[in-house]
Biopython code that builds the backbone (N, CA, C, O; Angstrom):
import numpy as np
from Bio.PDB.StructureBuilder import StructureBuilder

atoms = [
    (1, "MET", "N", (136.813, 160.412, 130.070)),
    (1, "MET", "CA", (136.882, 161.817, 129.735)),
    (1, "MET", "C", (135.511, 162.282, 129.251)),
    (1, "MET", "O", (134.861, 161.592, 128.465)),
    (2, "ASN", "N", (135.087, 163.405, 129.700)),
    (2, "ASN", "CA", (133.786, 163.942, 129.327)),
    (2, "ASN", "C", (133.986, 165.169, 128.453)),
    (2, "ASN", "O", (134.500, 166.193, 128.901)),
    (3, "PHE", "N", (133.578, 165.049, 127.220)),
    (3, "PHE", "CA", (133.692, 166.172, 126.295)),
    (3, "PHE", "C", (132.354, 166.880, 126.226)),
    (3, "PHE", "O", (131.386, 166.346, 125.685)),
    (4, "MET", "N", (132.302, 168.059, 126.765)),
    (4, "MET", "CA", (131.068, 168.834, 126.723)),
    (4, "MET", "C", (131.328, 170.060, 125.862)),
    (4, "MET", "O", (132.328, 170.759, 126.023)),
    (5, "SER", "N", (130.426, 170.293, 124.969)),
    (5, "SER", "CA", (130.577, 171.486, 124.136)),
    (5, "SER", "C", (129.398, 172.411, 124.378)),
    (5, "SER", "O", (128.269, 171.973, 124.599)),
    (6, "GLU", "N", (129.688, 173.680, 124.329)),
    (6, "GLU", "CA", (128.624, 174.661, 124.476)),
    (6, "GLU", "C", (127.831, 174.721, 123.177)),
    (6, "GLU", "O", (128.365, 174.488, 122.093)),
    (7, "ALA", "N", (126.573, 175.032, 123.307)),
    (7, "ALA", "CA", (125.730, 175.166, 122.127)),
    (7, "ALA", "C", (126.242, 176.316, 121.264)),
    (7, "ALA", "O", (126.559, 177.396, 121.764)),
    (8, "ILE", "N", (126.315, 176.064, 119.975)),
    (8, "ILE", "CA", (126.762, 177.086, 119.030)),
    (8, "ILE", "C", (125.528, 177.849, 118.561)),
    (8, "ILE", "O", (124.569, 177.228, 118.103)),
    (9, "PRO", "N", (125.523, 179.170, 118.663)),
    (9, "PRO", "CA", (124.360, 179.946, 118.234)),
    (9, "PRO", "C", (124.070, 179.737, 116.742)),
    (9, "PRO", "O", (124.987, 179.665, 115.923)),
    (10, "VAL", "N", (122.793, 179.642, 116.411)),
    (10, "VAL", "CA", (122.372, 179.513, 115.021)),
    (10, "VAL", "C", (122.287, 180.921, 114.451)),
    (10, "VAL", "O", (121.234, 181.559, 114.470)),
    (11, "ALA", "N", (123.426, 181.391, 113.942)),
    (11, "ALA", "CA", (123.519, 182.747, 113.406)),
    (11, "ALA", "C", (124.679, 182.818, 112.426)),
    (11, "ALA", "O", (125.676, 182.111, 112.571)),
    (12, "CYS", "N", (124.538, 183.670, 111.436)),
    (12, "CYS", "CA", (125.599, 183.912, 110.460)),
    (12, "CYS", "C", (126.361, 185.161, 110.891)),
    (12, "CYS", "O", (125.763, 186.148, 111.321)),
    (13, "TYR", "N", (127.678, 185.108, 110.773)),
    (13, "TYR", "CA", (128.513, 186.218, 111.210)),
    (13, "TYR", "C", (128.931, 187.156, 110.084)),
    (13, "TYR", "O", (129.787, 188.017, 110.288)),
    (14, "LEU", "N", (128.344, 187.006, 108.907)),
    (14, "LEU", "CA", (128.668, 187.890, 107.788)),
    (14, "LEU", "C", (127.871, 189.187, 107.871)),
    (14, "LEU", "O", (126.730, 189.197, 108.334)),
    (15, "THR", "N", (128.476, 190.268, 107.423)),
    (15, "THR", "CA", (127.734, 191.511, 107.261)),
    (15, "THR", "C", (126.884, 191.371, 106.003)),
    (15, "THR", "O", (127.089, 190.446, 105.217)),
    (16, "ASP", "N", (125.944, 192.272, 105.811)),
    (16, "ASP", "CA", (125.107, 192.216, 104.612)),
    (16, "ASP", "C", (125.966, 192.340, 103.348)),
    (16, "ASP", "O", (125.722, 191.639, 102.366)),
    (17, "LYS", "N", (126.945, 193.205, 103.367)),
    (17, "LYS", "CA", (127.836, 193.389, 102.214)),
    (17, "LYS", "C", (128.632, 192.114, 101.927)),
    (17, "LYS", "O", (128.790, 191.728, 100.768)),
    (18, "GLN", "N", (129.129, 191.465, 102.972)),
    (18, "GLN", "CA", (129.866, 190.213, 102.801)),
    (18, "GLN", "C", (128.953, 189.112, 102.262)),
    (18, "GLN", "O", (129.367, 188.318, 101.417)),
    (19, "LEU", "N", (127.713, 189.066, 102.751)),
    (19, "LEU", "CA", (126.764, 188.060, 102.285)),
    (19, "LEU", "C", (126.446, 188.265, 100.812)),
    (19, "LEU", "O", (126.384, 187.295, 100.056)),
    (20, "GLN", "N", (126.243, 189.510, 100.391)),
    (20, "GLN", "CA", (125.968, 189.782, 98.981)),
    (20, "GLN", "C", (127.135, 189.340, 98.104)),
    (20, "GLN", "O", (126.918, 188.789, 97.025)),
    (21, "ALA", "N", (128.356, 189.570, 98.546)),
    (21, "ALA", "CA", (129.540, 189.138, 97.798)),
    (21, "ALA", "C", (129.607, 187.612, 97.751)),
    (21, "ALA", "O", (129.938, 187.037, 96.715)),
    (22, "ARG", "N", (129.295, 186.962, 98.862)),
    (22, "ARG", "CA", (129.299, 185.495, 98.906)),
    (22, "ARG", "C", (128.275, 184.928, 97.938)),
    (22, "ARG", "O", (128.551, 183.961, 97.227)),
    (23, "ARG", "N", (127.088, 185.533, 97.912)),
    (23, "ARG", "CA", (126.058, 185.070, 96.972)),
    (23, "ARG", "C", (126.543, 185.210, 95.537)),
    (23, "ARG", "O", (126.439, 184.275, 94.742)),
    (24, "LYS", "N", (127.070, 186.376, 95.213)),
    (24, "LYS", "CA", (127.506, 186.654, 93.841)),
    (24, "LYS", "C", (128.635, 185.719, 93.408)),
    (24, "LYS", "O", (128.614, 185.201, 92.291)),
    (25, "ASN", "N", (129.612, 185.499, 94.276)),
    (25, "ASN", "CA", (130.802, 184.746, 93.893)),
    (25, "ASN", "C", (130.690, 183.234, 94.046)),
    (25, "ASN", "O", (131.422, 182.495, 93.386)),
    (26, "TYR", "N", (129.789, 182.760, 94.901)),
    (26, "TYR", "CA", (129.723, 181.319, 95.160)),
    (26, "TYR", "C", (128.314, 180.736, 95.126)),
    (26, "TYR", "O", (128.052, 179.790, 94.382)),
    (27, "LEU", "N", (127.412, 181.291, 95.923)),
    (27, "LEU", "CA", (126.106, 180.669, 96.096)),
    (27, "LEU", "C", (125.251, 180.712, 94.840)),
    (27, "LEU", "O", (124.614, 179.720, 94.487)),
    (28, "ASP", "N", (125.233, 181.856, 94.162)),
    (28, "ASP", "CA", (124.452, 181.953, 92.920)),
    (28, "ASP", "C", (125.026, 181.051, 91.837)),
    (28, "ASP", "O", (124.285, 180.475, 91.041)),
    (29, "LYS", "N", (126.333, 180.932, 91.811)),
    (29, "LYS", "CA", (127.010, 180.055, 90.844)),
    (29, "LYS", "C", (126.566, 178.608, 91.055)),
    (29, "LYS", "O", (126.272, 177.900, 90.092)),
    (30, "ALA", "N", (126.518, 178.174, 92.298)),
    (30, "ALA", "CA", (126.058, 176.819, 92.606)),
    (30, "ALA", "C", (124.574, 176.665, 92.276)),
    (30, "ALA", "O", (124.156, 175.627, 91.763)),
    (31, "ALA", "N", (123.790, 177.681, 92.566)),
    (31, "ALA", "CA", (122.342, 177.614, 92.310)),
    (31, "ALA", "C", (122.032, 177.404, 90.833)),
    (31, "ALA", "O", (121.035, 176.769, 90.489)),
    (32, "GLU", "N", (122.878, 177.933, 89.967)),
    (32, "GLU", "CA", (122.661, 177.786, 88.522)),
    (32, "GLU", "C", (122.690, 176.326, 88.083)),
    (32, "GLU", "O", (122.034, 175.962, 87.107)),
    (33, "SER", "N", (123.440, 175.489, 88.792)),
    (33, "SER", "CA", (123.541, 174.085, 88.397)),
    (33, "SER", "C", (122.734, 173.150, 89.299)),
    (33, "SER", "O", (122.792, 171.931, 89.134)),
    (34, "LEU", "N", (121.989, 173.705, 90.243)),
    (34, "LEU", "CA", (121.203, 172.898, 91.175)),
    (34, "LEU", "C", (120.201, 172.030, 90.419)),
    (34, "LEU", "O", (119.427, 172.525, 89.600)),
    (35, "ILE", "N", (120.228, 170.734, 90.706)),
    (35, "ILE", "CA", (119.286, 169.800, 90.076)),
    (35, "ILE", "C", (117.971, 169.801, 90.849)),
    (35, "ILE", "O", (116.900, 169.983, 90.270)),
    (36, "ASP", "N", (118.062, 169.596, 92.159)),
    (36, "ASP", "CA", (116.878, 169.618, 93.003)),
    (36, "ASP", "C", (117.298, 169.691, 94.471)),
    (36, "ASP", "O", (118.482, 169.636, 94.804)),
    (37, "SER", "N", (116.308, 169.815, 95.324)),
    (37, "SER", "CA", (116.565, 169.880, 96.761)),
    (37, "SER", "C", (115.435, 169.180, 97.499)),
    (37, "SER", "O", (114.340, 168.994, 96.968)),
    (38, "ALA", "N", (115.728, 168.798, 98.734)),
    (38, "ALA", "CA", (114.711, 168.167, 99.577)),
    (38, "ALA", "C", (114.934, 168.616, 101.009)),
    (38, "ALA", "O", (116.063, 168.852, 101.438)),
    (39, "GLU", "N", (113.851, 168.726, 101.729)),
    (39, "GLU", "CA", (113.920, 169.123, 103.130)),
    (39, "GLU", "C", (114.164, 167.895, 103.992)),
    (39, "GLU", "O", (113.550, 166.847, 103.793)),
    (40, "LEU", "N", (115.071, 168.040, 104.952)),
    (40, "LEU", "CA", (115.353, 167.010, 105.939)),
    (40, "LEU", "C", (114.770, 167.470, 107.278)),
    (40, "LEU", "O", (114.338, 168.616, 107.399)),
    (41, "SER", "N", (114.756, 166.615, 108.252)),
    (41, "SER", "CA", (114.219, 167.013, 109.559)),
    (41, "SER", "C", (115.050, 168.122, 110.198)),
    (41, "SER", "O", (114.518, 168.939, 110.949)),
    (42, "ASP", "N", (116.348, 168.156, 109.906)),
    (42, "ASP", "CA", (117.231, 169.149, 110.522)),
    (42, "ASP", "C", (117.989, 170.006, 109.509)),
    (42, "ASP", "O", (119.006, 170.613, 109.846)),
    (43, "GLY", "N", (117.497, 170.057, 108.269)),
    (43, "GLY", "CA", (118.169, 170.856, 107.244)),
    (43, "GLY", "C", (117.658, 170.560, 105.850)),
    (43, "GLY", "O", (116.469, 170.324, 105.639)),
    (44, "PHE", "N", (118.588, 170.576, 104.897)),
    (44, "PHE", "CA", (118.246, 170.354, 103.490)),
    (44, "PHE", "C", (119.323, 169.525, 102.817)),
    (44, "PHE", "O", (120.470, 169.492, 103.265)),
    (45, "VAL", "N", (118.945, 168.857, 101.741)),
    (45, "VAL", "CA", (119.904, 168.185, 100.877)),
    (45, "VAL", "C", (119.721, 168.770, 99.477)),
    (45, "VAL", "O", (118.600, 168.949, 99.000)),
    (46, "TYR", "N", (120.845, 169.062, 98.836)),
    (46, "TYR", "CA", (120.860, 169.656, 97.501)),
    (46, "TYR", "C", (121.644, 168.750, 96.575)),
    (46, "TYR", "O", (122.689, 168.220, 96.953)),
    (47, "ARG", "N", (121.135, 168.569, 95.342)),
    (47, "ARG", "CA", (121.851, 167.745, 94.365)),
    (47, "ARG", "C", (122.336, 168.618, 93.217)),
    (47, "ARG", "O", (121.624, 169.487, 92.715)),
    (48, "PHE", "N", (123.578, 168.351, 92.823)),
    (48, "PHE", "CA", (124.241, 169.073, 91.742)),
    (48, "PHE", "C", (124.847, 168.066, 90.778)),
    (48, "PHE", "O", (125.145, 166.938, 91.172)),
    (49, "PRO", "N", (125.035, 168.456, 89.511)),
    (49, "PRO", "CA", (125.696, 167.545, 88.575)),
    (49, "PRO", "C", (127.136, 167.284, 89.027)),
    (49, "PRO", "O", (127.819, 168.177, 89.528)),
    (50, "LEU", "N", (127.571, 166.061, 88.841)),
    (50, "LEU", "CA", (128.926, 165.685, 89.236)),
    (50, "LEU", "C", (129.908, 166.166, 88.175)),
    (50, "LEU", "O", (129.992, 165.609, 87.081)),
    (51, "ALA", "N", (130.636, 167.200, 88.520)),
    (51, "ALA", "CA", (131.655, 167.773, 87.640)),
    (51, "ALA", "C", (132.757, 168.342, 88.519)),
    (51, "ALA", "O", (132.509, 168.733, 89.660)),
    (52, "ARG", "N", (133.959, 168.386, 87.995)),
    (52, "ARG", "CA", (135.090, 168.896, 88.772)),
    (52, "ARG", "C", (134.834, 170.324, 89.259)),
    (52, "ARG", "O", (135.108, 170.649, 90.414)),
    (53, "SER", "N", (134.308, 171.171, 88.375)),
    (53, "SER", "CA", (134.058, 172.561, 88.765)),
    (53, "SER", "C", (133.013, 172.645, 89.880)),
    (53, "SER", "O", (133.118, 173.493, 90.766)),
    (54, "THR", "N", (132.015, 171.775, 89.837)),
    (54, "THR", "CA", (130.993, 171.750, 90.887)),
    (54, "THR", "C", (131.610, 171.331, 92.212)),
    (54, "THR", "O", (131.340, 171.939, 93.247)),
    (55, "LEU", "N", (132.429, 170.304, 92.180)),
    (55, "LEU", "CA", (133.078, 169.839, 93.411)),
    (55, "LEU", "C", (133.971, 170.920, 94.006)),
    (55, "LEU", "O", (133.988, 171.124, 95.220)),
    (56, "GLN", "N", (134.705, 171.606, 93.151)),
    (56, "GLN", "CA", (135.576, 172.681, 93.634)),
    (56, "GLN", "C", (134.757, 173.807, 94.256)),
    (56, "GLN", "O", (135.105, 174.314, 95.323)),
    (57, "ASN", "N", (133.675, 174.198, 93.595)),
    (57, "ASN", "CA", (132.828, 175.269, 94.110)),
    (57, "ASN", "C", (132.179, 174.864, 95.437)),
    (57, "ASN", "O", (132.140, 175.663, 96.373)),
    (58, "LEU", "N", (131.674, 173.641, 95.526)),
    (58, "LEU", "CA", (131.047, 173.185, 96.768)),
    (58, "LEU", "C", (132.072, 173.101, 97.900)),
    (58, "LEU", "O", (131.761, 173.443, 99.041)),
    (59, "ALA", "N", (133.283, 172.651, 97.594)),
    (59, "ALA", "CA", (134.334, 172.596, 98.618)),
    (59, "ALA", "C", (134.665, 174.003, 99.121)),
    (59, "ALA", "O", (134.869, 174.200, 100.319)),
    (60, "GLU", "N", (134.719, 174.969, 98.223)),
    (60, "GLU", "CA", (134.976, 176.352, 98.636)),
    (60, "GLU", "C", (133.836, 176.894, 99.492)),
    (60, "GLU", "O", (134.071, 177.570, 100.494)),
    (61, "ILE", "N", (132.597, 176.593, 99.090)),
    (61, "ILE", "CA", (131.435, 177.034, 99.863)),
    (61, "ILE", "C", (131.492, 176.445, 101.270)),
    (61, "ILE", "O", (131.282, 177.162, 102.248)),
    (62, "ILE", "N", (131.773, 175.158, 101.381)),
    (62, "ILE", "CA", (131.858, 174.514, 102.697)),
    (62, "ILE", "C", (132.943, 175.174, 103.534)),
    (62, "ILE", "O", (132.727, 175.463, 104.711)),
    (63, "ASP", "N", (134.108, 175.413, 102.938)),
    (63, "ASP", "CA", (135.207, 176.026, 103.676)),
    (63, "ASP", "C", (134.845, 177.424, 104.166)),
    (63, "ASP", "O", (135.157, 177.783, 105.301)),
    (64, "LEU", "N", (134.198, 178.200, 103.331)),
    (64, "LEU", "CA", (133.803, 179.556, 103.721)),
    (64, "LEU", "C", (132.680, 179.549, 104.751)),
    (64, "LEU", "O", (132.735, 180.281, 105.739)),
    (65, "GLU", "N", (131.675, 178.731, 104.525)),
    (65, "GLU", "CA", (130.497, 178.725, 105.387)),
    (65, "GLU", "C", (130.787, 178.176, 106.779)),
    (65, "GLU", "O", (130.162, 178.598, 107.752)),
    (66, "ARG", "N", (131.716, 177.253, 106.883)),
    (66, "ARG", "CA", (132.019, 176.698, 108.212)),
    (66, "ARG", "C", (132.627, 177.755, 109.120)),
    (66, "ARG", "O", (132.579, 177.629, 110.343)),
    (67, "LYS", "N", (133.205, 178.808, 108.519)),
    (67, "LYS", "CA", (133.827, 179.882, 109.294)),
    (67, "LYS", "C", (132.800, 180.927, 109.753)),
    (67, "LYS", "O", (132.890, 181.430, 110.873)),
    (68, "CYS", "N", (131.833, 181.251, 108.902)),
    (68, "CYS", "CA", (130.863, 182.294, 109.266)),
    (68, "CYS", "C", (129.580, 181.723, 109.857)),
    (68, "CYS", "O", (128.824, 182.443, 110.509)),
    (69, "CYS", "N", (129.329, 180.450, 109.637)),
    (69, "CYS", "CA", (128.137, 179.785, 110.168)),
    (69, "CYS", "C", (128.574, 178.489, 110.860)),
    (69, "CYS", "O", (128.300, 177.398, 110.360)),
    (70, "PRO", "N", (129.252, 178.605, 112.006)),
    (70, "PRO", "CA", (129.810, 177.415, 112.660)),
    (70, "PRO", "C", (128.774, 176.417, 113.175)),
    (70, "PRO", "O", (129.136, 175.315, 113.586)),
    (71, "PHE", "N", (127.511, 176.779, 113.160)),
    (71, "PHE", "CA", (126.443, 175.881, 113.597)),
    (71, "PHE", "C", (126.097, 174.839, 112.546)),
    (71, "PHE", "O", (125.437, 173.846, 112.850)),
    (72, "LEU", "N", (126.539, 175.057, 111.306)),
    (72, "LEU", "CA", (126.192, 174.156, 110.208)),
    (72, "LEU", "C", (127.006, 172.872, 110.235)),
    (72, "LEU", "O", (128.200, 172.877, 110.533)),
    (73, "ASN", "N", (126.338, 171.780, 109.918)),
    (73, "ASN", "CA", (126.991, 170.497, 109.666)),
    (73, "ASN", "C", (126.870, 170.255, 108.165)),
    (73, "ASN", "O", (125.825, 170.510, 107.566)),
    (74, "PHE", "N", (127.947, 169.760, 107.566)),
    (74, "PHE", "CA", (127.986, 169.543, 106.129)),
    (74, "PHE", "C", (128.224, 168.062, 105.845)),
    (74, "PHE", "O", (128.984, 167.394, 106.546)),
    (75, "ARG", "N", (127.565, 167.567, 104.813)),
    (75, "ARG", "CA", (127.835, 166.219, 104.329)),
    (75, "ARG", "C", (127.818, 166.277, 102.803)),
    (75, "ARG", "O", (126.794, 166.585, 102.193)),
    (76, "LEU", "N", (128.948, 165.982, 102.206)),
    (76, "LEU", "CA", (129.090, 165.944, 100.751)),
    (76, "LEU", "C", (129.148, 164.477, 100.361)),
    (76, "LEU", "O", (130.012, 163.741, 100.838)),
    (77, "THR", "N", (128.234, 164.045, 99.496)),
    (77, "THR", "CA", (128.125, 162.624, 99.154)),
    (77, "THR", "C", (128.229, 162.412, 97.655)),
    (77, "THR", "O", (127.545, 163.057, 96.860)),
    (78, "LEU", "N", (129.107, 161.485, 97.296)),
    (78, "LEU", "CA", (129.241, 161.033, 95.912)),
    (78, "LEU", "C", (129.031, 159.530, 95.945)),
    (78, "LEU", "O", (129.816, 158.809, 96.562)),
    (79, "GLU", "N", (127.987, 159.050, 95.293)),
    (79, "GLU", "CA", (127.689, 157.625, 95.305)),
    (79, "GLU", "C", (128.044, 157.013, 93.961)),
    (79, "GLU", "O", (127.778, 157.597, 92.911)),
    (80, "SER", "N", (128.643, 155.839, 94.003)),
    (80, "SER", "CA", (129.022, 155.169, 92.764)),
    (80, "SER", "C", (127.790, 154.942, 91.896)),
    (80, "SER", "O", (126.710, 154.621, 92.392)),
    (81, "GLY", "N", (127.973, 155.111, 90.611)),
    (81, "GLY", "CA", (126.891, 154.905, 89.664)),
    (81, "GLY", "C", (125.988, 156.103, 89.455)),
    (81, "GLY", "O", (125.112, 156.062, 88.592)),
    (82, "ASN", "N", (126.176, 157.173, 90.222)),
    (82, "ASN", "CA", (125.356, 158.377, 90.057)),
    (82, "ASN", "C", (126.173, 159.480, 89.416)),
    (82, "ASN", "O", (127.388, 159.558, 89.594)),
    (83, "ASP", "N", (125.496, 160.323, 88.675)),
    (83, "ASP", "CA", (126.180, 161.440, 88.014)),
    (83, "ASP", "C", (125.860, 162.765, 88.707)),
    (83, "ASP", "O", (125.808, 163.817, 88.071)),
    (84, "PHE", "N", (125.648, 162.691, 90.018)),
    (84, "PHE", "CA", (125.394, 163.894, 90.799)),
    (84, "PHE", "C", (126.110, 163.799, 92.134)),
    (84, "PHE", "O", (126.527, 162.724, 92.566)),
    (85, "VAL", "N", (126.241, 164.951, 92.775)),
    (85, "VAL", "CA", (126.820, 165.057, 94.108)),
    (85, "VAL", "C", (125.757, 165.683, 95.009)),
    (85, "VAL", "O", (125.044, 166.596, 94.594)),
    (86, "SER", "N", (125.657, 165.196, 96.229)),
    (86, "SER", "CA", (124.680, 165.725, 97.176)),
    (86, "SER", "C", (125.400, 166.485, 98.281)),
    (86, "SER", "O", (126.424, 166.042, 98.801)),
    (87, "LEU", "N", (124.846, 167.626, 98.622)),
    (87, "LEU", "CA", (125.348, 168.417, 99.732)),
    (87, "LEU", "C", (124.228, 168.567, 100.747)),
    (87, "LEU", "O", (123.161, 169.094, 100.434)),
    (88, "GLU", "N", (124.478, 168.098, 101.968)),
    (88, "GLU", "CA", (123.516, 168.252, 103.046)),
    (88, "GLU", "C", (124.004, 169.357, 103.966)),
    (88, "GLU", "O", (125.173, 169.393, 104.350)),
    (89, "LEU", "N", (123.096, 170.258, 104.315)),
    (89, "LEU", "CA", (123.348, 171.332, 105.283)),
    (89, "LEU", "C", (122.382, 171.099, 106.432)),
    (89, "LEU", "O", (121.165, 171.158, 106.251)),
    (90, "MET", "N", (122.924, 170.833, 107.614)),
    (90, "MET", "CA", (122.086, 170.460, 108.750)),
    (90, "MET", "C", (122.545, 171.180, 110.008)),
    (90, "MET", "O", (123.648, 171.723, 110.060)),
    (91, "GLY", "N", (121.687, 171.178, 111.014)),
    (91, "GLY", "CA", (122.056, 171.781, 112.286)),
    (91, "GLY", "C", (120.909, 171.753, 113.276)),
    (91, "GLY", "O", (119.900, 171.077, 113.075)),
    (92, "ALA", "N", (121.090, 172.497, 114.336)),
    (92, "ALA", "CA", (120.108, 172.563, 115.416)),
    (92, "ALA", "C", (118.842, 173.295, 114.967)),
    (92, "ALA", "O", (118.754, 173.789, 113.842)),
    (93, "GLU", "N", (117.887, 173.350, 115.854)),
    (93, "GLU", "CA", (116.632, 174.056, 115.575)),
    (93, "GLU", "C", (116.936, 175.487, 115.119)),
    (93, "GLU", "O", (117.748, 176.183, 115.727)),
    (94, "GLY", "N", (116.281, 175.906, 114.057)),
    (94, "GLY", "CA", (116.498, 177.232, 113.488)),
    (94, "GLY", "C", (117.401, 177.219, 112.271)),
    (94, "GLY", "O", (117.481, 178.205, 111.537)),
    (95, "THR", "N", (118.083, 176.101, 112.056)),
    (95, "THR", "CA", (119.018, 176.002, 110.929)),
    (95, "THR", "C", (118.309, 176.120, 109.589)),
    (95, "THR", "O", (118.783, 176.817, 108.692)),
    (96, "LYS", "N", (117.186, 175.449, 109.451)),
    (96, "LYS", "CA", (116.490, 175.473, 108.155)),
    (96, "LYS", "C", (116.110, 176.887, 107.745)),
    (96, "LYS", "O", (116.251, 177.252, 106.578)),
    (97, "GLU", "N", (115.640, 177.670, 108.672)),
    (97, "GLU", "CA", (115.244, 179.041, 108.346)),
    (97, "GLU", "C", (116.446, 179.870, 107.899)),
    (97, "GLU", "O", (116.353, 180.639, 106.942)),
    (98, "ILE", "N", (117.566, 179.712, 108.587)),
    (98, "ILE", "CA", (118.787, 180.451, 108.221)),
    (98, "ILE", "C", (119.278, 180.005, 106.847)),
    (98, "ILE", "O", (119.589, 180.843, 106.001)),
    (99, "VAL", "N", (119.351, 178.702, 106.617)),
    (99, "VAL", "CA", (119.822, 178.180, 105.329)),
    (99, "VAL", "C", (118.919, 178.673, 104.207)),
    (99, "VAL", "O", (119.401, 179.109, 103.161)),
    (100, "ARG", "N", (117.632, 178.605, 104.424)),
    (100, "ARG", "CA", (116.666, 179.050, 103.411)),
    (100, "ARG", "C", (116.895, 180.523, 103.054)),
    (100, "ARG", "O", (116.867, 180.885, 101.878)),
    (101, "SER", "N", (117.117, 181.362, 104.048)),
    (101, "SER", "CA", (117.266, 182.794, 103.789)),
    (101, "SER", "C", (118.649, 183.156, 103.250)),
    (101, "SER", "O", (118.767, 184.055, 102.417)),
    (102, "LEU", "N", (119.691, 182.475, 103.709)),
    (102, "LEU", "CA", (121.043, 182.817, 103.260)),
    (102, "LEU", "C", (121.378, 182.248, 101.889)),
    (102, "LEU", "O", (121.907, 182.956, 101.032)),
    (103, "PHE", "N", (121.071, 180.972, 101.680)),
    (103, "PHE", "CA", (121.468, 180.301, 100.446)),
    (103, "PHE", "C", (120.513, 180.583, 99.300)),
    (103, "PHE", "O", (120.939, 180.715, 98.152)),
    (104, "LYS", "N", (119.229, 180.676, 99.601)),
    (104, "LYS", "CA", (118.197, 180.891, 98.585)),
    (104, "LYS", "C", (118.238, 179.821, 97.493)),
    (104, "LYS", "O", (118.048, 180.118, 96.314)),
    (105, "TRP", "N", (118.488, 178.575, 97.898)),
    (105, "TRP", "CA", (118.522, 177.448, 96.965)),
    (105, "TRP", "C", (117.212, 176.680, 96.947)),
    (105, "TRP", "O", (117.083, 175.719, 96.189)),
    (106, "ASN", "N", (116.235, 177.073, 97.758)),
    (106, "ASN", "CA", (114.967, 176.325, 97.816)),
    (106, "ASN", "C", (113.916, 177.021, 96.991)),
    (106, "ASN", "O", (112.782, 176.550, 96.911)),
]
sb = StructureBuilder()
sb.init_structure("model")
sb.init_model(0)
sb.init_chain("A")
sb.init_seg("    ")
for serial, (resi, resn, name, xyz) in enumerate(atoms, 1):
    if name == "N":
        sb.init_residue(resn, " ", resi, " ")
    sb.init_atom(name, np.array(xyz, "f"), 0.0, 1.0, " ", f" {name:<3s}", serial, name[0])
structure = sb.get_structure()
């Protein structure tokens, strides 16, 4: 069986008003607890303190963002012995620019 998928456009489907609401209700809240970030070849990795509220907020962000930005790949990592959680946002060429402008976490 050959599974071929069409390329997903690197674009956000939110209106400006929806994006401002998303920033206010979720993204800015996460940014307040951001420990640090690093650039990857195809995106970014962000570290946050490991707390239940942080995990809940990041899970909500992932759920919302996967709907309006279907080009994004997400990886949420919790490693034993660490007191932080890492969120990777990755995708095709152009993803870093979109993430940088939408999330404003860098």
